[in-house]
N, CA, C and O atoms as a Tripos MOL2 file, in Angstrom:
@<TRIPOS>MOLECULE
protein
  228   227    57     0     0
PROTEIN
NO_CHARGES

@<TRIPOS>ATOM
      1 N          79.4020  -14.9850   29.9430 N.3       1 UNK1
      2 CA         80.2580  -15.1630   29.4640 C.3       1 UNK1
      3 C          79.5280  -16.0470   27.6530 C.2       1 UNK1
      4 O          79.4790  -17.2660   27.4870 O.2       1 UNK1
      5 N          79.1570  -15.1770   26.7830 N.am      2 UNK2
      6 CA         78.4390  -15.8830   25.6640 C.3       2 UNK2
      7 C          79.2910  -16.6780   25.0060 C.2       2 UNK2
      8 O          80.4680  -16.3350   24.8850 O.2       2 UNK2
      9 N          78.7850  -17.9520   24.4410 N.am      3 UNK3
     10 CA         79.4420  -18.7090   23.7630 C.3       3 UNK3
     11 C          79.9550  -17.9020   22.8230 C.2       3 UNK3
     12 O          79.7680  -16.6860   22.8720 O.2       3 UNK3
     13 N          80.8050  -18.6040   21.6630 N.am      4 UNK4
     14 CA         81.4890  -18.2460   20.6860 C.3       4 UNK4
     15 C          80.2610  -18.8020   19.2800 C.2       4 UNK4
     16 O          79.5700  -19.8190   19.2080 O.2       4 UNK4
     17 N          80.3890  -17.8000   18.4630 N.am      5 UNK5
     18 CA         79.6940  -18.5670   17.0850 C.3       5 UNK5
     19 C          80.4130  -19.5540   16.6170 C.2       5 UNK5
     20 O          81.6360  -19.5890   16.7500 O.2       5 UNK5
     21 N          79.8560  -20.2890   16.1310 N.am      6 UNK6
     22 CA         79.8840  -21.6670   15.2090 C.3       6 UNK6
     23 C          80.5340  -21.7570   14.1430 C.2       6 UNK6
     24 O          80.0430  -21.1680   13.1800 O.2       6 UNK6
     25 N          81.6110  -22.3760   13.9680 N.am      7 UNK7
     26 CA         82.0400  -21.9650   12.5560 C.3       7 UNK7
     27 C          81.9390  -23.3470   11.3720 C.2       7 UNK7
     28 O          82.3240  -24.4960   11.5880 O.2       7 UNK7
     29 N          81.3580  -22.8610   10.2100 N.am      8 UNK8
     30 CA         80.7910  -24.1610    9.1170 C.3       8 UNK8
     31 C          81.3210  -24.2670    8.4870 C.2       8 UNK8
     32 O          80.7760  -23.4280    7.7710 O.2       8 UNK8
     33 N          82.4190  -24.7470    7.6670 N.am      9 UNK9
     34 CA         83.2320  -24.4860    6.3020 C.3       9 UNK9
     35 C          82.6890  -25.7270    5.5240 C.2       9 UNK9
     36 O          82.5170  -26.9100    5.8180 O.2       9 UNK9
     37 N          82.4940  -24.9730    4.4200 N.am     10 UNK10
     38 CA         81.6900  -25.7450    3.3960 C.3      10 UNK10
     39 C          82.9470  -27.2190    3.0310 C.2      10 UNK10
     40 O          84.1620  -27.0260    3.0470 O.2      10 UNK10
     41 N          82.3710  -28.4830    2.7570 N.am     11 UNK11
     42 CA         83.1760  -29.3930    2.6010 C.3      11 UNK11
     43 C          83.9360  -30.0500    3.3600 C.2      11 UNK11
     44 O          84.9720  -30.6210    3.0190 O.2      11 UNK11
     45 N          83.2540  -29.9880    4.9060 N.am     12 UNK12
     46 CA         84.3090  -30.4220    5.8840 C.3      12 UNK12
     47 C          82.6740  -31.2410    6.7780 C.2      12 UNK12
     48 O          81.4480  -31.1350    6.8160 O.2      12 UNK12
     49 N          83.9430  -32.1200    7.4110 N.am     13 UNK13
     50 CA         82.7350  -32.7670    8.2310 C.3      13 UNK13
     51 C          82.4570  -32.4500    9.8890 C.2      13 UNK13
     52 O          83.2480  -32.4190   10.8320 O.2      13 UNK13
     53 N          81.5190  -32.3100    9.8470 N.am     14 UNK14
     54 CA         81.0670  -32.2970   11.5920 C.3      14 UNK14
     55 C          80.2120  -32.6570   12.4870 C.2      14 UNK14
     56 O          78.9850  -32.7460   12.4460 O.2      14 UNK14
     57 N          81.1670  -32.9100   13.5140 N.am     15 UNK15
     58 CA         80.7470  -33.5940   14.7040 C.3      15 UNK15
     59 C          79.2370  -33.3740   15.1390 C.2      15 UNK15
     60 O          79.4670  -32.5400   16.0140 O.2      15 UNK15
     61 N          78.0280  -33.5030   15.1560 N.am     16 UNK16
     62 CA         76.9110  -32.9170   15.8100 C.3      16 UNK16
     63 C          76.1610  -34.6990   16.6600 C.2      16 UNK16
     64 O          75.9630  -35.8520   16.2770 O.2      16 UNK16
     65 N          76.0580  -34.2160   17.4270 N.am     17 UNK17
     66 CA         75.2140  -35.2690   18.8660 C.3      17 UNK17
     67 C          73.9950  -35.1540   19.0400 C.2      17 UNK17
     68 O          73.6650  -34.0260   18.6710 O.2      17 UNK17
     69 N          73.1710  -35.7060   19.3970 N.am     18 UNK18
     70 CA         72.0830  -35.8690   19.8270 C.3      18 UNK18
     71 C          72.1980  -36.6100   20.9600 C.2      18 UNK18
     72 O          72.6280  -37.7600   21.0490 O.2      18 UNK18
     73 N          71.5560  -35.4740   22.3380 N.am     19 UNK19
     74 CA         71.5150  -35.9490   23.9160 C.3      19 UNK19
     75 C          70.6330  -35.9360   24.6270 C.2      19 UNK19
     76 O          69.7690  -36.3160   23.8350 O.2      19 UNK19
     77 N          69.9350  -35.7430   25.8820 N.am     20 UNK20
     78 CA         69.2540  -35.7450   26.6430 C.3      20 UNK20
     79 C          69.8040  -34.8410   28.0070 C.2      20 UNK20
     80 O          70.9100  -35.0570   28.5020 O.2      20 UNK20
     81 N          69.0360  -33.9940   28.4330 N.am     21 UNK21
     82 CA         69.6890  -33.3910   29.9290 C.3      21 UNK21
     83 C          69.9670  -34.5710   30.5780 C.2      21 UNK21
     84 O          69.3440  -35.5810   30.2520 O.2      21 UNK21
     85 N          70.8240  -34.6090   31.4700 N.am     22 UNK22
     86 CA         71.8090  -35.4270   32.4790 C.3      22 UNK22
     87 C          71.2130  -36.8070   31.7100 C.2      22 UNK22
     88 O          70.5850  -37.5610   32.4540 O.2      22 UNK22
     89 N          71.3110  -37.1130   30.6580 N.am     23 UNK23
     90 CA         71.4420  -38.4270   30.2700 C.3      23 UNK23
     91 C          70.0190  -39.0490   30.2620 C.2      23 UNK23
     92 O          69.8860  -40.2700   30.1800 O.2      23 UNK23
     93 N          69.1050  -38.3290   30.3340 N.am     24 UNK24
     94 CA         67.8900  -38.5890   30.1880 C.3      24 UNK24
     95 C          67.7530  -39.0780   28.3240 C.2      24 UNK24
     96 O          68.3380  -38.6550   27.3270 O.2      24 UNK24
     97 N          66.8250  -40.0090   28.5010 N.am     25 UNK25
     98 CA         66.0850  -40.8880   27.3440 C.3      25 UNK25
     99 C          65.6100  -38.8810   26.4310 C.2      25 UNK25
    100 O          65.1070  -37.8570   26.8950 O.2      25 UNK25
    101 N          66.0610  -39.2130   25.2540 N.am     26 UNK26
    102 CA         65.4290  -38.3620   24.2630 C.3      26 UNK26
    103 C          64.4390  -38.8310   23.6980 C.2      26 UNK26
    104 O          63.6850  -37.9070   23.3910 O.2      26 UNK26
    105 N          63.8920  -40.2020   23.2780 N.am     27 UNK27
    106 CA         62.7820  -40.4520   22.6370 C.3      27 UNK27
    107 C          61.8950  -41.3410   23.4700 C.2      27 UNK27
    108 O          62.3900  -42.2820   24.0910 O.2      27 UNK27
    109 N          60.1020  -40.9810   23.5230 N.am     28 UNK28
    110 CA         59.3430  -42.0450   24.6700 C.3      28 UNK28
    111 C          59.4160  -43.0710   24.3860 C.2      28 UNK28
    112 O          59.1360  -43.8350   25.3100 O.2      28 UNK28
    113 N          59.8410  -43.8120   22.9210 N.am     29 UNK29
    114 CA         58.9990  -45.0900   22.2420 C.3      29 UNK29
    115 C          59.9990  -45.2120   21.4070 C.2      29 UNK29
    116 O          60.7430  -44.2410   21.2720 O.2      29 UNK29
    117 N          60.2840  -46.5960   20.5490 N.am     30 UNK30
    118 CA         61.2320  -46.6230   19.4070 C.3      30 UNK30
    119 C          60.4060  -46.1080   18.2080 C.2      30 UNK30
    120 O          61.0300  -45.7030   17.2270 O.2      30 UNK30
    121 N          58.9810  -46.0870   18.2000 N.am     31 UNK31
    122 CA         58.5970  -45.5170   16.8990 C.3      31 UNK31
    123 C          58.7350  -44.0310   17.0480 C.2      31 UNK31
    124 O          58.4650  -43.4380   16.0030 O.2      31 UNK31
    125 N          59.1750  -43.0510   18.3290 N.am     32 UNK32
    126 CA         59.5210  -41.6130   18.0310 C.3      32 UNK32
    127 C          60.9350  -41.6310   17.6060 C.2      32 UNK32
    128 O          61.2100  -40.5470   17.0940 O.2      32 UNK32
    129 N          62.3480  -42.7760   17.6270 N.am     33 UNK33
    130 CA         63.3200  -42.8880   17.4920 C.3      33 UNK33
    131 C          63.2240  -43.0830   15.9510 C.2      33 UNK33
    132 O          63.8390  -42.3500   15.1770 O.2      33 UNK33
    133 N          62.5770  -43.9110   15.6190 N.am     34 UNK34
    134 CA         62.3240  -44.4770   14.2920 C.3      34 UNK34
    135 C          62.1930  -43.2170   13.4400 C.2      34 UNK34
    136 O          63.0820  -42.8920   12.6530 O.2      34 UNK34
    137 N          60.7640  -42.3200   13.6560 N.am     35 UNK35
    138 CA         60.2030  -41.3860   13.2070 C.3      35 UNK35
    139 C          61.3510  -40.1990   12.7190 C.2      35 UNK35
    140 O          61.3200  -39.5650   11.6650 O.2      35 UNK35
    141 N          62.4930  -40.0880   13.9460 N.am     36 UNK36
    142 CA         63.4850  -38.5710   14.0260 C.3      36 UNK36
    143 C          64.3040  -39.8040   12.5610 C.2      36 UNK36
    144 O          64.4380  -39.4420   11.3920 O.2      36 UNK36
    145 N          64.6570  -41.0030   13.0290 N.am     37 UNK37
    146 CA         65.4910  -41.0940   11.6370 C.3      37 UNK37
    147 C          65.3860  -41.0480   10.3910 C.2      37 UNK37
    148 O          66.1960  -40.9320    9.4720 O.2      37 UNK37
    149 N          64.1680  -41.1660   10.4700 N.am     38 UNK38
    150 CA         63.4480  -40.9790    9.1690 C.3      38 UNK38
    151 C          63.6420  -39.7930    8.3610 C.2      38 UNK38
    152 O          64.3090  -39.7010    7.3300 O.2      38 UNK38
    153 N          62.9740  -38.8950    8.9600 N.am     39 UNK39
    154 CA         63.1740  -37.2320    8.7870 C.3      39 UNK39
    155 C          64.7370  -36.6340    8.4640 C.2      39 UNK39
    156 O          65.2470  -35.9440    7.5810 O.2      39 UNK39
    157 N          65.1940  -37.3200    9.7200 N.am     40 UNK40
    158 CA         67.1650  -36.6170    9.8430 C.3      40 UNK40
    159 C          67.5520  -37.2050    7.9670 C.2      40 UNK40
    160 O          68.1790  -36.5200    7.1590 O.2      40 UNK40
    161 N          67.0260  -38.4590    7.7170 N.am     41 UNK41
    162 CA         67.3640  -38.9480    6.4060 C.3      41 UNK41
    163 C          66.7130  -38.2630    4.9130 C.2      41 UNK41
    164 O          67.2950  -38.0140    3.8580 O.2      41 UNK41
    165 N          65.5950  -38.1200    5.2190 N.am     42 UNK42
    166 CA         64.8420  -36.7870    4.0570 C.3      42 UNK42
    167 C          65.3200  -35.8670    3.9750 C.2      42 UNK42
    168 O          65.4040  -35.3510    2.8610 O.2      42 UNK42
    169 N          66.0160  -35.0370    5.4430 N.am     43 UNK43
    170 CA         66.1840  -33.9040    5.3380 C.3      43 UNK43
    171 C          67.9870  -33.8320    4.8150 C.2      43 UNK43
    172 O          68.5070  -32.7380    4.5950 O.2      43 UNK43
    173 N          68.5350  -34.7480    4.7170 N.am     44 UNK44
    174 CA         70.1860  -35.0150    4.7920 C.3      44 UNK44
    175 C          70.0600  -35.0200    3.1200 C.2      44 UNK44
    176 O          70.4640  -34.0980    2.4110 O.2      44 UNK44
    177 N          69.4420  -36.2000    2.6500 N.am     45 UNK45
    178 CA         69.0560  -35.8810    1.0360 C.3      45 UNK45
    179 C          69.0000  -34.7430    0.2160 C.2      45 UNK45
    180 O          69.6240  -34.5030   -0.8170 O.2      45 UNK45
    181 N          67.6680  -33.6780    1.1800 N.am     46 UNK46
    182 CA         67.5950  -32.8690    0.6680 C.3      46 UNK46
    183 C          68.3190  -31.7570    0.7080 C.2      46 UNK46
    184 O          68.0760  -30.8890   -0.1310 O.2      46 UNK46
    185 N          69.2730  -31.5670    1.6080 N.am     47 UNK47
    186 CA         70.5730  -30.7260    1.4430 C.3      47 UNK47
    187 C          72.1570  -31.2410    1.2520 C.2      47 UNK47
    188 O          73.2660  -30.7840    1.5290 O.2      47 UNK47
    189 N          71.7180  -32.2500    0.7250 N.am     48 UNK48
    190 CA         73.1680  -33.1330    0.2500 C.3      48 UNK48
    191 C          73.8770  -33.0190    1.4890 C.2      48 UNK48
    192 O          74.7940  -32.2110    1.6360 O.2      48 UNK48
    193 N          73.4810  -33.8060    2.3950 N.am     49 UNK49
    194 CA         74.9350  -33.8980    3.3990 C.3      49 UNK49
    195 C          74.3320  -35.3170    3.7950 C.2      49 UNK49
    196 O          73.1730  -35.7260    3.7260 O.2      49 UNK49
    197 N          75.6490  -36.0110    4.2880 N.am     50 UNK50
    198 CA         76.0620  -37.2220    4.9220 C.3      50 UNK50
    199 C          75.7020  -37.7110    6.0680 C.2      50 UNK50
    200 O          75.6560  -36.7690    6.8580 O.2      50 UNK50
    201 N          75.3640  -38.8890    6.6860 N.am     51 UNK51
    202 CA         74.4010  -39.1940    8.2060 C.3      51 UNK51
    203 C          75.5020  -39.9480    8.4710 C.2      51 UNK51
    204 O          75.4310  -40.6080    7.4340 O.2      51 UNK51
    205 N          76.6820  -40.4850    9.1450 N.am     52 UNK52
    206 CA         77.2840  -41.5590    9.6800 C.3      52 UNK52
    207 C          76.5320  -41.9090   10.9320 C.2      52 UNK52
    208 O          75.9530  -41.0610   11.6110 O.2      52 UNK52
    209 N          76.5620  -43.1210   11.1970 N.am     53 UNK53
    210 CA         76.1250  -43.8140   12.1840 C.3      53 UNK53
    211 C          77.2680  -43.8880   13.3240 C.2      53 UNK53
    212 O          78.4030  -44.2870   13.0660 O.2      53 UNK53
    213 N          76.8470  -43.4500   14.6600 N.am     54 UNK54
    214 CA         78.3260  -43.4760   15.7840 C.3      54 UNK54
    215 C          78.9520  -44.9710   15.7100 C.2      54 UNK54
    216 O          78.2720  -45.9030   15.2830 O.2      54 UNK54
    217 N          80.1530  -45.1250   16.1080 N.am     55 UNK55
    218 CA         80.6250  -45.8690   16.4430 C.3      55 UNK55
    219 C          80.2190  -47.1200   17.4930 C.2      55 UNK55
    220 O          79.8110  -46.8300   18.6180 O.2      55 UNK55
    221 N          80.2840  -47.8230   17.2840 N.am     56 UNK56
    222 CA         79.9430  -49.0550   18.6050 C.3      56 UNK56
    223 C          80.5620  -49.0210   19.7680 C.2      56 UNK56
    224 O          81.6900  -49.4490   19.5230 O.2      56 UNK56
    225 N          80.4970  -48.7870   20.7920 N.am     57 UNK57
    226 CA         81.4380  -48.9710   21.8160 C.3      57 UNK57
    227 C          81.2910  -50.0870   22.7850 C.2      57 UNK57
    228 O          82.1210  -50.2410   23.6810 O.2      57 UNK57
@<TRIPOS>BOND
     1     1     2 1
     2     2     3 1
     3     3     4 2
     4     3     5 am
     5     5     6 1
     6     6     7 1
     7     7     8 2
     8     7     9 am
     9     9    10 1
    10    10    11 1
    11    11    12 2
    12    11    13 am
    13    13    14 1
    14    14    15 1
    15    15    16 2
    16    15    17 am
    17    17    18 1
    18    18    19 1
    19    19    20 2
    20    19    21 am
    21    21    22 1
    22    22    23 1
    23    23    24 2
    24    23    25 am
    25    25    26 1
    26    26    27 1
    27    27    28 2
    28    27    29 am
    29    29    30 1
    30    30    31 1
    31    31    32 2
    32    31    33 am
    33    33    34 1
    34    34    35 1
    35    35    36 2
    36    35    37 am
    37    37    38 1
    38    38    39 1
    39    39    40 2
    40    39    41 am
    41    41    42 1
    42    42    43 1
    43    43    44 2
    44    43    45 am
    45    45    46 1
    46    46    47 1
    47    47    48 2
    48    47    49 am
    49    49    50 1
    50    50    51 1
    51    51    52 2
    52    51    53 am
    53    53    54 1
    54    54    55 1
    55    55    56 2
    56    55    57 am
    57    57    58 1
    58    58    59 1
    59    59    60 2
    60    59    61 am
    61    61    62 1
    62    62    63 1
    63    63    64 2
    64    63    65 am
    65    65    66 1
    66    66    67 1
    67    67    68 2
    68    67    69 am
    69    69    70 1
    70    70    71 1
    71    71    72 2
    72    71    73 am
    73    73    74 1
    74    74    75 1
    75    75    76 2
    76    75    77 am
    77    77    78 1
    78    78    79 1
    79    79    80 2
    80    79    81 am
    81    81    82 1
    82    82    83 1
    83    83    84 2
    84    83    85 am
    85    85    86 1
    86    86    87 1
    87    87    88 2
    88    87    89 am
    89    89    90 1
    90    90    91 1
    91    91    92 2
    92    91    93 am
    93    93    94 1
    94    94    95 1
    95    95    96 2
    96    95    97 am
    97    97    98 1
    98    98    99 1
    99    99   100 2
   100    99   101 am
   101   101   102 1
   102   102   103 1
   103   103   104 2
   104   103   105 am
   105   105   106 1
   106   106   107 1
   107   107   108 2
   108   107   109 am
   109   109   110 1
   110   110   111 1
   111   111   112 2
   112   111   113 am
   113   113   114 1
   114   114   115 1
   115   115   116 2
   116   115   117 am
   117   117   118 1
   118   118   119 1
   119   119   120 2
   120   119   121 am
   121   121   122 1
   122   122   123 1
   123   123   124 2
   124   123   125 am
   125   125   126 1
   126   126   127 1
   127   127   128 2
   128   127   129 am
   129   129   130 1
   130   130   131 1
   131   131   132 2
   132   131   133 am
   133   133   134 1
   134   134   135 1
   135   135   136 2
   136   135   137 am
   137   137   138 1
   138   138   139 1
   139   139   140 2
   140   139   141 am
   141   141   142 1
   142   142   143 1
   143   143   144 2
   144   143   145 am
   145   145   146 1
   146   146   147 1
   147   147   148 2
   148   147   149 am
   149   149   150 1
   150   150   151 1
   151   151   152 2
   152   151   153 am
   153   153   154 1
   154   154   155 1
   155   155   156 2
   156   155   157 am
   157   157   158 1
   158   158   159 1
   159   159   160 2
   160   159   161 am
   161   161   162 1
   162   162   163 1
   163   163   164 2
   164   163   165 am
   165   165   166 1
   166   166   167 1
   167   167   168 2
   168   167   169 am
   169   169   170 1
   170   170   171 1
   171   171   172 2
   172   171   173 am
   173   173   174 1
   174   174   175 1
   175   175   176 2
   176   175   177 am
   177   177   178 1
   178   178   179 1
   179   179   180 2
   180   179   181 am
   181   181   182 1
   182   182   183 1
   183   183   184 2
   184   183   185 am
   185   185   186 1
   186   186   187 1
   187   187   188 2
   188   187   189 am
   189   189   190 1
   190   190   191 1
   191   191   192 2
   192   191   193 am
   193   193   194 1
   194   194   195 1
   195   195   196 2
   196   195   197 am
   197   197   198 1
   198   198   199 1
   199   199   200 2
   200   199   201 am
   201   201   202 1
   202   202   203 1
   203   203   204 2
   204   203   205 am
   205   205   206 1
   206   206   207 1
   207   207   208 2
   208   207   209 am
   209   209   210 1
   210   210   211 1
   211   211   212 2
   212   211   213 am
   213   213   214 1
   214   214   215 1
   215   215   216 2
   216   215   217 am
   217   217   218 1
   218   218   219 1
   219   219   220 2
   220   219   221 am
   221   221   222 1
   222   222   223 1
   223   223   224 2
   224   223   225 am
   225   225   226 1
   226   226   227 1
   227   227   228 2
@<TRIPOS>SUBSTRUCTURE
     1 UNK1         2 RESIDUE 1 A UNK
     2 UNK2         6 RESIDUE 1 A UNK
     3 UNK3        10 RESIDUE 1 A UNK
     4 UNK4        14 RESIDUE 1 A UNK
     5 UNK5        18 RESIDUE 1 A UNK
     6 UNK6        22 RESIDUE 1 A UNK
     7 UNK7        26 RESIDUE 1 A UNK
     8 UNK8        30 RESIDUE 1 A UNK
     9 UNK9        34 RESIDUE 1 A UNK
    10 UNK10       38 RESIDUE 1 A UNK
    11 UNK11       42 RESIDUE 1 A UNK
    12 UNK12       46 RESIDUE 1 A UNK
    13 UNK13       50 RESIDUE 1 A UNK
    14 UNK14       54 RESIDUE 1 A UNK
    15 UNK15       58 RESIDUE 1 A UNK
    16 UNK16       62 RESIDUE 1 A UNK
    17 UNK17       66 RESIDUE 1 A UNK
    18 UNK18       70 RESIDUE 1 A UNK
    19 UNK19       74 RESIDUE 1 A UNK
    20 UNK20       78 RESIDUE 1 A UNK
    21 UNK21       82 RESIDUE 1 A UNK
    22 UNK22       86 RESIDUE 1 A UNK
    23 UNK23       90 RESIDUE 1 A UNK
    24 UNK24       94 RESIDUE 1 A UNK
    25 UNK25       98 RESIDUE 1 A UNK
    26 UNK26      102 RESIDUE 1 A UNK
    27 UNK27      106 RESIDUE 1 A UNK
    28 UNK28      110 RESIDUE 1 A UNK
    29 UNK29      114 RESIDUE 1 A UNK
    30 UNK30      118 RESIDUE 1 A UNK
    31 UNK31      122 RESIDUE 1 A UNK
    32 UNK32      126 RESIDUE 1 A UNK
    33 UNK33      130 RESIDUE 1 A UNK
    34 UNK34      134 RESIDUE 1 A UNK
    35 UNK35      138 RESIDUE 1 A UNK
    36 UNK36      142 RESIDUE 1 A UNK
    37 UNK37      146 RESIDUE 1 A UNK
    38 UNK38      150 RESIDUE 1 A UNK
    39 UNK39      154 RESIDUE 1 A UNK
    40 UNK40      158 RESIDUE 1 A UNK
    41 UNK41      162 RESIDUE 1 A UNK
    42 UNK42      166 RESIDUE 1 A UNK
    43 UNK43      170 RESIDUE 1 A UNK
    44 UNK44      174 RESIDUE 1 A UNK
    45 UNK45      178 RESIDUE 1 A UNK
    46 UNK46      182 RESIDUE 1 A UNK
    47 UNK47      186 RESIDUE 1 A UNK
    48 UNK48      190 RESIDUE 1 A UNK
    49 UNK49      194 RESIDUE 1 A UNK
    50 UNK50      198 RESIDUE 1 A UNK
    51 UNK51      202 RESIDUE 1 A UNK
    52 UNK52      206 RESIDUE 1 A UNK
    53 UNK53      210 RESIDUE 1 A UNK
    54 UNK54      214 RESIDUE 1 A UNK
    55 UNK55      218 RESIDUE 1 A UNK
    56 UNK56      222 RESIDUE 1 A UNK
    57 UNK57      226 RESIDUE 1 A UNK
């Protein structure tokens, strides 16, 4: 059965996560993670969205 379409309502927060398959690491090194964070921030500015860091566990 296919997944239902996602609903995105303007002005409402969305929870988006980034994780690897079977809890595998996503980034090969710290430089990769820093590059990802940089580009994420750049596109957040471009598309006028806010990025909040995850809470500490």
